[in-house]
C-alpha positions as semicolon CSV with decimal commas, in nm:
position;residue;x (nm);y (nm);z (nm)
1;X;-0,754;-0,843;-1,647
2;X;-0,939;-0,516;-1,633
3;X;-0,747;-0,265;-1,423
4;X;-1,064;-0,116;-1,280
5;X;-1,177;-0,453;-1,148
6;X;-0,912;-0,652;-0,972
7;X;-0,925;-0,843;-0,650
8;X;-0,773;-0,667;-0,356
9;X;-0,738;-0,710;0,014
10;X;-0,974;-0,461;0,175
11;X;-1,014;-0,538;0,542
12;X;-0,777;-0,530;0,836
13;X;-0,841;-0,897;0,916
14;X;-0,734;-0,995;0,562
15;X;-0,405;-0,809;0,600
16;X;-0,354;-0,956;0,949
17;X;-0,407;-1,308;0,815
18;X;-0,132;-1,256;0,558
19;X;0,103;-1,097;0,815
20;X;0,046;-1,367;1,078
21;X;0,040;-1,684;0,869
22;X;0,219;-1,582;0,550
23;X;0,585;-1,553;0,463
24;X;0,800;-1,245;0,409
25;X;1,056;-1,134;0,151
26;X;1,239;-0,801;0,180
27;X;1,422;-0,589;-0,070
28;X;1,575;-0,245;-0,081
29;X;1,248;-0,062;-0,155
30;X;0,971;-0,313;-0,082
31;X;0,863;-0,579;0,164
32;X;0,635;-0,856;0,037
33;X;0,418;-1,069;0,261
34;X;0,253;-1,355;0,075
35;X;0,016;-1,636;0,162
36;X;-0,101;-1,916;-0,062
37;X;-0,476;-1,968;-0,029
38;X;-0,584;-2,314;-0,132
39;X;-0,944;-2,222;-0,206
40;X;-1,154;-2,312;-0,505
41;X;-1,164;-1,956;-0,645
42;X;-0,785;-1,935;-0,685
43;X;-0,781;-1,556;-0,693
44;X;-0,463;-1,359;-0,651
45;X;-0,536;-1,055;-0,436
46;X;-0,318;-0,751;-0,374
47;X;-0,295;-0,527;-0,071
48;X;-0,069;-0,222;-0,047
49;X;0,047;-0,061;0,276
50;X;0,209;0,281;0,282
51;X;0,254;0,454;0,616
52;X;0,254;0,827;0,678
53;X;0,629;0,802;0,740
54;X;0,672;0,767;0,364
55;X;0,522;1,106;0,288
56;X;0,203;1,302;0,240
57;X;-0,105;1,170;0,060
58;X;0,028;1,264;-0,283
59;X;0,347;1,062;-0,234
60;X;0,161;0,765;-0,082
61;X;-0,095;0,755;-0,363
62;X;0,179;0,780;-0,627
63;X;0,350;0,480;-0,471
64;X;0,024;0,282;-0,466
65;X;-0,045;0,363;-0,832
66;X;0,303;0,248;-0,928
67;X;0,274;-0,080;-0,735
68;X;-0,069;-0,152;-0,885
69;X;0,070;-0,093;-1,235
70;X;0,366;-0,322;-1,166
71;X;0,124;-0,585;-1,035
72;X;-0,089;-0,565;-1,351
73;X;0,218;-0,584;-1,576
74;X;0,337;-0,897;-1,393
75;X;-0,008;-1,055;-1,352
76;X;0,033;-1,310;-1,636
77;X;0,347;-1,443;-1,463
78;X;0,199;-1,465;-1,111
79;X;0,055;-1,795;-0,998
80;X;-0,313;-1,782;-0,897
81;X;-0,427;-1,830;-0,540
82;X;-0,197;-1,591;-0,352
83;X;-0,271;-1,304;-0,119
84;X;0,007;-1,047;-0,159
85;X;0,075;-0,749;0,065
86;X;0,335;-0,499;-0,055
87;X;0,475;-0,258;0,202
88;X;0,675;0,052;0,114
89;X;1,008;0,113;0,280
90;X;1,137;0,466;0,337
91;X;1,394;0,417;0,062
92;X;1,110;0,385;-0,190
93;X;1,053;0,761;-0,176
94;X;1,345;0,824;-0,411
95;X;1,299;0,511;-0,624
96;X;1,208;0,540;-0,989
97;X;0,935;0,333;-1,148
98;X;1,200;0,111;-1,307
99;X;1,370;0,058;-0,970
100;X;1,040;-0,048;-0,813
101;X;0,954;-0,270;-1,109
102;X;1,291;-0,449;-1,097
103;X;1,265;-0,488;-0,720
104;X;0,910;-0,626;-0,741
105;X;1,012;-0,882;-1,004
106;X;1,304;-0,988;-0,786
107;X;1,101;-1,032;-0,468
108;X;0,814;-1,205;-0,652
109;X;1,072;-1,448;-0,789
110;X;1,227;-1,502;-0,444
111;X;0,882;-1,565;-0,299
112;X;0,811;-1,826;-0,564
113;X;0,490;-1,663;-0,688
114;X;0,613;-1,644;-1,049
115;X;0,553;-1,931;-1,288
116;X;0,906;-1,904;-1,422
117;X;1,202;-1,663;-1,396
118;X;1,134;-1,326;-1,555
119;X;1,367;-1,296;-1,853
120;X;1,294;-0,929;-1,916
């Protein structure tokens, strides 16, 4: 999948739909809301939420870049047809990329959006 062209949640109503009807999994650094969409397109879409409590724009954008990269690295293992919203917790400020990557793999596995357990 081309990193410049991926499907993402863009509008408030899309995020609200995932929050209101989806399920939630929490970890130390991240919160994942996920909703299976049984539509014919079977696209997996990503939305990222980072509040101003996390830090200034530089910190928030760094977090979003890291989460997008983790998403792309795990994309072959993620089942199609899900809307995923990743929310940063305050503890994610001090997390390394590896910490976030391990946490994301763990919560994706708990949510059941992986095809099989990640052996890496």
